[in-house]
Structures are given as C-alpha cells and as structure tokens.
N, C-alpha and C positions, 0 to 999 in steps of 0.2 A: 485712576490708577491702573498700570498695566501690570499684570503678573503673568508668567509664562510657565505651564505645567508641560509635562511630556507623556505622550501615549504612544501607541504603535497601531498601524494599518498592516493586515496581512494580505499580501498579493501573491496567489499561488500558494508555494510553501515557504515564501520568505517573507520579511516583514521590513517596514519602513517606518522610521521613527516620526511621529507626527508632534509638532509644537501646538499646544493648546494655548492661544494668547486671549486672555480675558481682560477686557477694558470697561471701567466703570465711569460714568460722566453724569452730569445733571440731565434730570429728565426720568420718565417711567417708560421703558420698553426693554424688549429682549431680542436680539439678532444673533442667529447662528449662522455662520458663513463658512465656505470653504469645501462645498461639494458634498454636503452630508445627505445621508439617505434617509428615509422615513423614520427608522429605528433611532437614529442620531438626533432628528428632529424632535423626536418625543421626549428626549431626555429631560426637558425643562419641566414638565410634569412630574416626573420622577423625583426630580431633584428638590423640587418646591416642597413636595410632601414630606421627602426624607429629611430636609433641615427642619421643617416645623415640628415633625414627630421626635425630634432630638433636641428640642430647645435653642435651635438656632432660627435665623432670620433669612428668608429671601429678601435682598436689599431693595429699598424703594430707589433704584437708579436706573440710568439707562446703560444697559449691559450688552457688550458686543463680544461675541465668542468667536474667534477666528481659527479654524483647523487649517495648519500650514504643513505642507506645501498645498496650494488651492487646487491644484489641478488633478491631485489623486482623489479618486471617490471614496469617501468614508462611509463604512457600513458596519451595523452591529451595534451593540449596547456597552461595550467596552470603555467608551468615553464618558460615561455618567459620572465617575469618582473624580477623574482629573478635571472636568468642568466644574464639578461641585467645590473641590478644594480651590479652584482658581477663583470662583465667585466669592468665597469666605475671604481669601487673602486680599483679593483686589478691593472688596468693601470694607476692610479695616477690621472685620470681626476676629480674624485669628491672625497669627504671624507664624510664617514657616520658613526659618532661616536657611535651611539646606534642600530647598523644593528643586533646585535645579539639578541635584545629583540623582534624583529619583525618577525612574520610569513608573507609571501609575495605570493601572488598568482595573477595570471592574463596573459592573452593572449594579445599580442601586435598586432595591424593592422600596416600596412606600414607607416601611417602618425604618429605613436606613440600613438594613442588611444588606451585605455584598453577595452578589449571585455570581457563580462562576462563569467564565467566558471561554470561547474558543480561540485557538492559536498563540496560547501562551508560550510553548516552547520556542517557536521561531522568533517571538517577539522578545524573550529575555536573551536568545543568542544573540541578536541585533543589538540590543541594549548593551551586552557586554562588549560587543566590537566595537561601539561607539564611544565607549568609555564611561558610561553609567556606573556608579558604585552601587546602587541599591535598587529594589524593585519593591513595590507595594501592590499588591493584588488579592483577590478573594482567598480566604483560607484553604478553600476546596482545591484551589489551583497550586497550593504552595509546593507540594510535593513535585508536580509536574515541573515546575520552574526550578525547583532545588537539584534537578539532574544537571544543570549548568553550574560547573565550578568557577569560582573567581568573582563572584558578583554576591551581595547580600540580599537574601530573599525574606521578605516579611509578609506573613499571612495575616489578613485583618478579616474580622467576622463582620464589622459593621463600620460605617463611616466615622463613628465617635473613636473607634481604634485607630484609624488612620489619622484622624485630627490630633489624638493626644500624642501619638508617635512623633509626627512631623512637628509639633509645637514643643516637643521635648517633655510633655507632661509624664507621659507612660510610654517607655520604649517597649516595642513588640518583641516577642522572642525570635531571634533569627532562626530560619530553617536550615538545619545541617543535615545532609543525607550522606550516606557512604554509596556512591554511585555503583560501585561494585557489587555490594551487597543487595541494594534494591534491585539490580539487575539479576542477580542469582535468585534473589527470592520470587520473582515474577515467573521464573521458568518451571513448568509444570511438567509431571509425567504425562505423556501422551493419553488421551482419552480413549483412543481406539489402536488396537494392537494387532500387526499381522499373525500373531500366534493364535487369533481367534478366527483366522480364514482357513478352512480346510481345502485342501487340494490347491488348484490354480498355481502350481509351481512356476509353470512358465509365465504367466502374467506378473508374478511377484518378481521374476528375475527382470523382466521388463521395466518394470516401475522402480526396481533398485538402479538399473542403468540410467533411467530418466532422471532420478534423484542426485545420481553422481555427477551427471554432466549438465544439470540444469536443462535438459530437454523438454519440449513440448511433447504430450503423449494423448494419444486418442484410443478409447477402449471401445471395440465393436462386439456386440454379442447379444444373445437373446434375452428377454425380460427374466429376471430371476437368477441370472448366471452370476452375478456379485459384482457388477461394474461399479455400482455406487459405493457399496462396502469397501472395495479395494481401493477406490479414489480417497474416500475420507481417511484412509490410513497413510496416505503419502506424505501428510505432514509430519508424521512421526518418525521418518526416517531421513529427512533432510537434515543438513548440518545446524546446529544451534546458531542462532544470530549472533554476529559478532556486536560490540558495543556501538561500533559506528553504524552497522546496519540498523540496529535498534533505534538510534536516535533519529535516523531518516525516516524509518517507519513511523515513530512516535509523531514526528512532524506532521505527517499527512493526516494521521487519525485524529491530531489535535485540531488542525485546521478545519477538518470535516465534523468536529464535535463528537468523535466515535470513542473517547477515552471513557473509561468507567470512572464514577465519582472517586476521588482521591488517588485514582491511578497515576503513577510516576512514569512508567516506560512501558512500551509494547516489547516484551522479552522473547515472544513465541512468534515463529513464523504465522502471517496471518493465513487463513484459509476462507475464501469468500466463495459463495455458491449461490449466485442470483438465480431468480426464476426466469424461465424462458419467456415470460411476458415483458421483460425490463426493455426500457426504451434505449436508443443509442446515446442519448445525453446521460442517462443514469449510469450506463457502463462506462463510457469513456470520461464523462465530466463535461461540465458546462454551466449553461444558465446565464441569467443576466449578470450576475456578479459569479464568475466561475468558481465551481466546487469541485473537489476531486471525485471521480466516479468510481465504480466497483474495481477497475482496473489498477487504479492508482492506490486504493485501499489493499489491494492484494500485493503491492510492491514488497519484494524480497520474500514473499510467499506463494501461495498457489490460488490460481482462479479456476474454479471447477464449473464447468458448464456441461450440465447434465442433459441428455437428450438434444444434442447439439442441432440436428437438422430442424427442431421446433422452433429456433430462435429465429426472428425475422432477419431476413438476408440483408437489410440495410445495418442492422445491428452487429452482425458478424463481420461485414466489410469494413465498418469504421475500426475495428481492431486490428487491421492489417499493418497499418503504418507505425502504432505503438508497439506491436510485436517486434518490429524491426528495429526501431530507434529506440525503444526501451524508455520512452517519454512521451507524454502527450502535450501537445502545444494547442492551447485555445486562444484564438485570436478574436479580438473586438475592435471596433472602430478606433478607440482611443489608446489601446493598450493589448498585450497579449501576455499569457502566463503559462508557465511550464509545469507540469505535473509529473513526478517520476512514475514509472510503470514497468520496472524490471520484475516481471512476474513468470512464473511457470504456468502455461496452459495445460490443465488435465481436462479432457473432454470425454464423453460417452455417447454412444448411439446403438439404437437397434439396426440390424443389417436391412430392414425393409419395413414398410409401414406396419405390417401384422406382426414383425419380430421374430419369425422363425424361418427366415431364408437360410438353408444350408444347416438347419438344425439336424442333429443325428437321429432323432426319435419323431419329431413332429414336422408336417408337411405345411410349406408357405402356401398361403390362400391368395396372395397377391396377383393381380392381372399382369400380363405380359408387358415388360417395360418398366413396371413401377418400382423395381429396385434401382435402376439406373435414374430414374426421375427422383427417387427419394435421395439418392446420393448426390445429385445435381444441386440440392439445396445448399451444399457446401462447395463454394467456388474453388476453383483450382488454386489460385493465389494463396488463399487461406490455408488450404490443404498443403501447400508448399512449404508453409512455416511450421508444421507439425512433423517432428523428426521420427516418432515411433507410432506406427499404428499396429495395434495389439489386438488380436482375435481372442474373445473370452468365450470358452466353451461351458456348457452345463457342466456341474460337478456330480460325479457320480455317487451312489449311494454308500459306496465302501469308503469313499474319501471324507463323506459327511460324518460317517459313523466311526471313522478311526479316532481311537482314544490316545494316540500319541500326538502331544502337542507340537504345533508347527513352530518354525523359526520365529523368534521374537522380533519386534521392531528394534530393540536396543542391538541386536547382534547384526541386523542389516545396516542400522544406520553407522555402526563402527567402520563397516567397510566403505560406505558412502564417505565418510568423513576422511578416511586415508585416501580415497581417490580425490576427493577435493582439495586435500593438502598438496598433492602432487600438481594439481591444476594451478593452485595458488602460486606456487613456486615456477611454473611454467611461464605465467603471465605477469610476474613481478616487474612493476615499472610501466604496464600498461594500464592507463587510466580506464576505469569502467568496465574492465575485463577480468571475470573471476572464474568462468566455466568454460567447457569446451563449445556450448551451445552459442556462446557469444562471439565465436571466432569469426573474423572477416576472411575474405579470399586470401589475402597474404598470409595471414598467420596458419590459415588451412594448408597451403602449399608447403610451408615451412615444418608444420608439426605433423603433418598426415602424410609425409612422404612415404611412397610403396615401393617394395622391392619388385623385380620383374614377376616372380610367381604370383604376388598378391594382386599386382596390376592386371595381369592375364586372366586371373580368376574373377576380379571385378568387371571386365569388359565382358567375359562369357555370362555372368549374370545378367548385367544390363540387356545385353542380345538375345539371351534365350528366355528371360521372365519378361520381356517388353517393359523394361522399367523406364520412366520417363527421365529426360535429362536433367531435370530438377532435382531427382532423386539422388544424383551423383555426390553432392557436397553433403547432403543429410547423412548418407550412408558412411562417409568419411568421419563426420564427427562423432556419430554413434560408435563406430569402429575404435576411435581414439579413446572414448569413454571405457569401453569394454576392456580395451588393454590397459588403462589406469586402474581398473578395479583388481586386475591381475598384476598390477605393478610391473607391467612389460614397458620397455623403453620404447619398441617399435611395433608398429600394426603388423599382425601376422594374417595369413590367409583364413585361420579360422575366426578372427575378430571379425573380418569383413564378412564371413559367411552368415555369422549371426546377426550382424547389423542388416544385412540384405533381407533377411526374414522378417523385418519390421516395416515393410513396405506395402502391405496388403491394400490400401486404399489408393494406390497409384491407379488411375483411370483405367488402364489397358489390362491390369491384373486383377481387378476386382471380382473374383470368382469365375472369370471369363465372360463377365457380362459387357 
C-alpha cells in the first residue's frame, strides 16, 4: 500500500516541499531513499521506539520510504513524524482521510514526544504558497508557525496527539496569534542607553548620522575611551523593525536554530558581536550543508567587530562582497544558496598596537612604522566600504563627573526615524533600497547634486587633505544623510564639511603617517 505525506526541506532561507512516499510490501526490511543524510537515516530507530512505547507496532513488512524529489539532499530530523505517520497508514494500523492537506514536521524522541525543529517559518510560508490548508508540528514551534496567516497551525506534544487529530478522534486546538500584538510584545526597551554615556558628544553625533543613513562606521581611539560602550548603544537608536523586516530576520534565525524556545518572531534589530578568533566560514556562512553565518544573523541589524585589526585578514576580506551586494552566495557542486546580509558594520580599533598613539596625556611606545603596519591589517577595499571614520578621545574628569544627564537614546532615535522616513519616500519603488548607504552611482548623481559653492568646497577639501578618490562617493552619501537629519532638501556646504571630517582613516591622512 502506498501512502504520501508531505514535509519540507530548507535550502538557504527558503523551503521546498518534500513528498514522503511510504510503500509496504511482502517481506521484512526497511529502505530509506531520496538522498537522506545521517540524521534522516537514523530516523527508523527513533520511530520504532516511539511506536512501541505508545502501544503501536512497527509493521513486519518490507517498507520503502522515498523522499522526493530525490535530487535534493535531505538533512535534519524533521522527517521523523511524517515517516512514522506514513508507516502507520500504509500498514493499515490507522486511517488518515485528509492527510494530503497537511504539511507535517517534527522530530521524535524515543517516548514519542515531539522535539522542536529548525526552519519552521520558511517551511510554513512555502506550504501556504503551495496551497496546503494545515500544518502539524511540535507544540514548541507552534507560535513561530502561527506568524503565517491564512493556514491552520496545529501544535502536537507527541505522536499520539498527531495520530488522534489526523484520524478524527480528538482534534487539536488551532494556534491563533495576533501577529501585530506578538510583534509589539517582543519589542523591548533598549538595555543600553546613550544617556549613560558621559561626554563624547562628537562621537554620538557621528553614530546618529550612521544610524540615520545605514552607514558603516569605525571608531578609533585608545583603550578605555568608550568605543565598545558606544557601539553597544547603537542598536537602541536604529529605527524599529517593520513587520516585513522582522519576518525576514526571523527566517534566518529560524534556519540557524537561534530562536528562543517558544519565540514567535525576532522583533528587535539583531546585534551580533563575534570574537576576533572567528573563522571565515563562521562569519560568512557555509559548511557541507550551508548554514547562515554571523553576517546573515546580523541581517537588518548591526555586526560589531571589536578590535578590527585583530581579526584574521582572510576573515575580513570575505566580508567585502557581502557588504556590497548585501547577500551571501555559497556555492557547492550540486547547488548554491543565498543568505541575506543587509547589515550595518560597526567596528572599533586602537590607533596602534600599544593603543596610545596621538593620546593627549600618554606617550606611544610603538617602534617606528608600527602604526602604519598596524593599520595595514585592514585592506583598502574593506576600508573603502566604511563610510565614517570616527576618532574617540579620552573623556575628561569633568565630563565623567557631570551630574547633568546626557541625551537619551529615545530622543536620538526620534531624529533617526524622521530621517529614515525621508529616505523611504525618496527610494519608493526601488526594490531593496531603504537608506542612503545603499545608493548606487546613478542614484548618487541624482540625489546628491551639488551647487557650485559646495562642489568647489569639496574639491578643495579633497586636494588639501589628500583624500583618496574612493572617499568622494562616501562623503556625498554621508552629507545627504546629514541634510536629511536637518530635513534639508539640498546638500549645503556645511553638510559636506561635516562629512569630510569623518574620513580620518584614508591612508594619506592618518595622522600624517
């Protein structure tokens, strides 16, 4: 007897529906075909134990299970439940009249309990697209699946709940979520607030500009100046995630298995801070069966690289293409997958190995040429993709002891949101473009047109300060953002002047080295 159940395979951040064909015949054996990996092949042992521990039988027949299409590699343990149900139906132990209407996911424990699986959100989105009416999955994945409207979601605690529901003996309770309410509930007040940072007014201004335009930024300063403290507060001034952005981000975290137990959606912008010992595969993504890396987990949020020169050169270089294209393409012999990677890079570094080059009170003890050698750990092409280079000076005692509270993150975020609204209106109709940092050359010429006074001023700045040619476009983008913060329709000379000062790390101007 042939029975078909339906499950799902996740490839990248998208899913493909898998038909689980179960056929029973005379004989005693079990065959699992369709390019399964080790975890899928081991499913028989979990299923046998789960059935016996719940008063059901592993049939004494020749059982063949085919996972179609057979040319897609199947990995993970989400096929346990659909295979088990197919075995029960094909052996005649149970009847499931509406089995074809269901997408089924779930890993079985030996006692028959259902263990949560990864990649539920993209699987349910694909099921809805293909016309399935219902989904059965582990109860701990139910809230995540419930974010998809227009399809019935049923959470089961064990295999017997799924069997009773499909046979009509006891219908499971449908999961109904208010998407907007869930989305609002997940938003939290930022843990770190700019009001806690004393002094550093110029750095806060630079970070506000970076947040308003989606610009990459690097902070350069001595140890203890507050670089890490400032960077951790960046997430609190970014605009709140829209629902569509939140769903995109949740898909990535779902595939990577990074959602908290029972979590329905990622409603806050991610803040990822990997250690400098990270490998290039862990940062960008990859592996035998590709998984998203840190830059994809930072999608729609911030990737913070503390002590940037301490990262391996190969690790930093693999970021260049994703930073430009805002996606990661990982190719294998049989297939390739794309992971989204639209993130803001926030980096920090000391000015030299000892950390005190150009310090107002302390002397640098680095040997001659050490500063340039230290800086050369960051390649020019990578530096070219960082819009703002911000020098962080030590905070004076008077600023630290000042009892007057600094401006809060809420007040800064308000200005950032207003500037982003201007950009959203400006780039309406341009797919994948939401901020000034994403502008291409064509939009740059249209949006950042300069009058004669501004053009002459920029020319003089580039010549006098020995700015490299690659700094030109970055200065224009940052100047456009500064103008947006002031709600100005045109870029003025003072906007350009402020943007020019954020190019400290251009090779020819780095403290005259």
